[in-house]
C-alpha positions as CSV (number, residue, x, y, z in Angstrom):
1,X,-31.6,92.7,0.5
2,X,-31.3,89.4,2.5
3,X,-29.2,89.8,5.6
4,X,-26.9,86.7,6.4
5,X,-25.8,85.4,9.4
6,X,-22.1,86.5,8.4
7,X,-23.5,90.0,7.9
8,X,-25.0,90.1,11.5
9,X,-21.8,88.9,12.8
10,X,-19.5,91.4,11.0
11,X,-21.5,94.0,12.3
12,X,-22.1,93.4,15.4
13,X,-19.1,91.5,16.3
14,X,-19.3,88.1,18.4
15,X,-20.8,85.1,16.2
16,X,-24.3,84.4,17.2
17,X,-24.7,80.9,18.3
18,X,-27.4,79.2,16.5
19,X,-26.8,75.5,17.4
20,X,-28.0,74.5,20.4
21,X,-26.4,70.8,19.7
22,X,-23.6,72.0,21.3
23,X,-24.8,73.1,24.4
24,X,-26.5,70.0,24.7
25,X,-23.6,68.0,24.5
26,X,-22.3,69.5,27.4
27,X,-23.9,68.1,30.5
28,X,-23.9,69.4,33.8
29,X,-21.7,67.8,36.8
30,X,-22.4,67.9,40.2
31,X,-18.6,68.5,40.7
32,X,-15.7,68.5,38.5
33,X,-14.5,64.5,37.1
34,X,-10.9,64.0,38.4
35,X,-10.6,61.4,35.4
36,X,-12.4,62.7,32.5
37,X,-11.9,65.9,30.5
38,X,-14.1,68.1,29.3
39,X,-13.9,67.0,25.7
40,X,-14.1,63.2,27.1
41,X,-17.2,64.0,29.1
42,X,-19.2,65.6,25.9
43,X,-17.9,62.3,23.5
44,X,-19.5,60.1,26.4
45,X,-23.0,62.1,26.6
46,X,-23.4,61.3,23.0
47,X,-23.3,57.8,23.9
48,X,-25.5,57.6,26.9
49,X,-29.0,56.1,27.2
50,X,-31.4,58.8,25.8
51,X,-33.1,58.9,29.2
52,X,-30.1,60.3,31.0
53,X,-30.0,63.6,28.8
54,X,-30.8,66.8,30.4
55,X,-30.1,65.4,34.2
56,X,-27.2,66.4,36.4
57,X,-24.4,63.9,36.4
58,X,-23.9,63.2,40.3
59,X,-20.7,61.9,41.6
60,X,-22.2,59.1,43.8
61,X,-18.7,57.3,44.4
62,X,-15.2,57.8,43.9
63,X,-12.1,55.5,45.2
64,X,-10.2,58.4,46.2
65,X,-12.9,60.1,48.5
66,X,-14.7,56.9,49.7
67,X,-12.3,54.2,49.9
68,X,-11.2,51.3,47.8
69,X,-14.4,49.1,48.9
70,X,-16.8,47.4,46.7
71,X,-19.2,47.0,49.6
72,X,-19.2,50.9,50.0
73,X,-19.6,51.2,46.4
74,X,-22.7,48.9,46.6
75,X,-24.1,51.1,49.4
76,X,-23.8,54.2,47.4
77,X,-25.9,52.6,44.8
78,X,-28.4,51.4,47.2
79,X,-31.0,54.5,46.3
80,X,-30.1,55.2,43.1
81,X,-32.7,54.7,40.0
82,X,-30.7,55.9,37.0
83,X,-28.0,54.5,34.6
84,X,-24.3,54.3,36.0
85,X,-21.2,55.4,34.5
86,X,-18.1,53.7,35.6
87,X,-14.8,55.2,34.9
88,X,-11.5,53.7,35.6
89,X,-8.3,55.1,35.3
90,X,-5.8,52.4,35.6
91,X,-1.6,52.7,36.8
92,X,-0.7,53.1,33.1
93,X,-3.0,56.5,32.8
94,X,-5.8,54.8,30.5
95,X,-9.3,55.9,31.0
96,X,-11.9,53.3,30.2
97,X,-15.1,51.8,32.0
98,X,-18.6,50.8,31.2
99,X,-22.4,52.5,30.8
100,X,-24.5,50.4,33.1
101,X,-28.3,50.5,32.4
102,X,-29.3,50.2,36.2
103,X,-27.4,50.7,39.4
104,X,-25.0,48.0,40.6
105,X,-26.0,45.3,43.1
106,X,-25.3,42.0,44.5
107,X,-27.4,39.2,42.6
108,X,-27.2,35.6,41.8
109,X,-27.8,36.0,38.1
110,X,-26.9,38.9,35.4
111,X,-28.8,41.8,35.2
112,X,-29.2,45.1,33.0
113,X,-30.4,45.6,29.4
114,X,-29.1,46.5,25.8
115,X,-28.5,50.0,27.2
116,X,-25.3,48.8,28.9
117,X,-21.8,49.4,27.0
118,X,-18.3,49.4,27.6
119,X,-16.0,51.9,26.2
120,X,-12.3,53.1,26.2
121,X,-10.3,56.4,25.5
122,X,-7.0,54.3,25.2
123,X,-5.6,54.9,22.7
124,X,-8.5,56.5,21.0
125,X,-12.3,56.7,21.7
126,X,-14.0,53.3,21.3
127,X,-17.5,52.2,22.4
128,X,-18.7,48.7,22.5
129,X,-22.3,48.4,22.4
130,X,-24.5,45.1,22.8
131,X,-23.9,42.7,20.3
132,X,-27.3,40.9,21.0
133,X,-25.1,37.4,21.2
134,X,-26.3,37.0,24.7
135,X,-27.7,39.2,27.9
136,X,-24.8,38.9,30.1
137,X,-25.0,42.5,30.9
138,X,-24.0,43.1,34.6
139,X,-22.8,40.4,37.3
140,X,-22.5,41.8,40.8
141,X,-21.5,39.8,44.0
142,X,-20.0,40.8,47.1
143,X,-16.3,40.3,45.8
144,X,-16.4,41.6,42.6
145,X,-18.5,43.0,39.6
146,X,-18.2,42.3,36.0
147,X,-19.7,43.3,32.3
148,X,-20.5,41.5,29.5
149,X,-19.3,37.5,29.1
150,X,-19.3,34.3,27.2
151,X,-16.6,32.1,26.5
152,X,-15.8,32.0,30.2
153,X,-14.3,36.0,30.2
154,X,-16.0,39.3,31.5
155,X,-15.7,42.2,29.0
156,X,-14.7,44.2,32.1
157,X,-14.1,42.8,35.5
158,X,-13.0,44.6,38.8
159,X,-12.2,42.9,42.1
160,X,-14.1,43.5,45.9
161,X,-10.9,46.2,46.6
162,X,-11.4,47.9,43.8
163,X,-7.7,47.4,43.0
164,X,-7.4,44.7,40.6
165,X,-9.1,44.5,37.0
166,X,-9.2,42.5,33.7
167,X,-10.5,43.3,30.6
168,X,-10.9,40.6,28.0
169,X,-13.0,40.4,24.6
170,X,-16.3,39.4,25.2
171,X,-19.5,38.2,22.9
172,X,-21.8,40.3,24.8
173,X,-20.3,43.6,23.7
174,X,-17.9,42.2,20.8
175,X,-14.9,44.5,22.4
176,X,-11.6,44.4,22.3
177,X,-9.4,44.6,25.7
178,X,-10.3,48.0,27.0
179,X,-6.5,48.6,28.4
180,X,-3.2,47.7,27.0
181,X,-2.9,44.8,29.3
182,X,-5.7,42.5,30.3
183,X,-4.9,42.6,33.9
184,X,-4.4,45.6,35.3
185,X,-4.1,47.7,38.7
186,X,-6.9,50.6,39.6
187,X,-5.8,53.9,40.3
188,X,-8.9,55.4,40.8
189,X,-12.9,54.8,39.8
190,X,-15.6,57.5,39.4
191,X,-19.2,56.3,39.7
192,X,-21.4,59.1,38.1
193,X,-25.7,58.5,38.3
194,X,-28.1,60.9,36.6
195,X,-30.4,62.6,38.7
């Protein structure tokens, strides 16, 4: 007679966990996120570049801890060598952001690769991957940081005070605006790296 998983579970109580995929979708965090719920973390983890799988999510910068300064943010990125997750909460409580293929830096030209993408949880989760229309992934200068481009608009842009932001449709990611209002006030930002 063949013994099924159901037979074993009914005899011995707690179900036997056979699906390792569930554990792999729950990354370890260096500390709890103030912006992302556990289920949002699991959803995002499924879309991150493969080279981040199995690495600790390390909170490298948080506006609530480190202040509202892009210069401080760039300093926090100086020794990093991994993709970067930027999570924004605006004054309307909406959560959205970007995954960058490499750490943020000041550079005169765009940088990054097709691993970069935009996402929003408002009103439901959507991810906007590279369309291959252009290579305007990340643009960092001393006064702002932007993601995507084409036809004069960033997909996501944040000012140097990490206070004002803007989201428009852009060719790089074929995205809709990530928040209800194209111009928004930032309540908090978290920057996660993978180490």
